[in-house]
C-alpha positions in Angstrom: 129.2 4.4 158.1 131.7 3.0 160.6 134.5 5.0 159.0 132.5 8.2 158.7 131.4 8.8 162.3 134.9 8.6 163.9 136.3 10.9 161.3 133.4 13.3 161.6 133.6 13.4 165.3 137.3 14.1 165.2 136.9 17.4 163.2 137.4 20.6 165.2 134.4 22.9 165.7 135.9 25.3 163.2 135.3 22.7 160.4 131.6 23.3 160.8 129.5 26.4 159.9 127.8 28.6 162.4 125.2 26.6 164.3 122.5 29.2 163.5 123.1 28.5 159.8 122.7 24.8 160.3 119.5 25.3 162.3 118.1 27.6 159.6 118.9 24.9 157.0 117.2 22.2 159.0 114.1 24.5 159.5 114.0 25.0 155.8 114.2 21.3 155.0 111.5 20.6 157.7 109.2 23.2 156.2 109.6 21.8 152.7 108.9 18.3 153.9 105.9 19.4 155.9 104.4 21.3 152.9 104.9 18.5 150.4 102.0 16.3 151.6 99.7 19.3 151.4 100.8 20.1 147.8 100.3 16.5 146.8 96.8 16.5 148.3 95.9 19.7 146.4 97.2 18.1 143.2 95.2 14.9 143.9 92.0 17.0 144.5 92.5 18.8 141.2 92.9 15.5 139.5 89.7 14.1 141.0 87.8 17.3 140.0 89.1 17.0 136.5 87.9 13.4 136.2 84.4 14.4 137.4 84.0 16.9 134.7 
């Protein structure tokens, strides 16, 4: 990690994509992470219902 950060910080802005693209990617990751617990809960509920029948 100590080697990575100085090298990363030394890169010119042109080495990075458009900041809007990065923000969109972060939003997509955030949405996926936020939806995952809800999907897991639905799956657990289906499993509980299946065990009851």
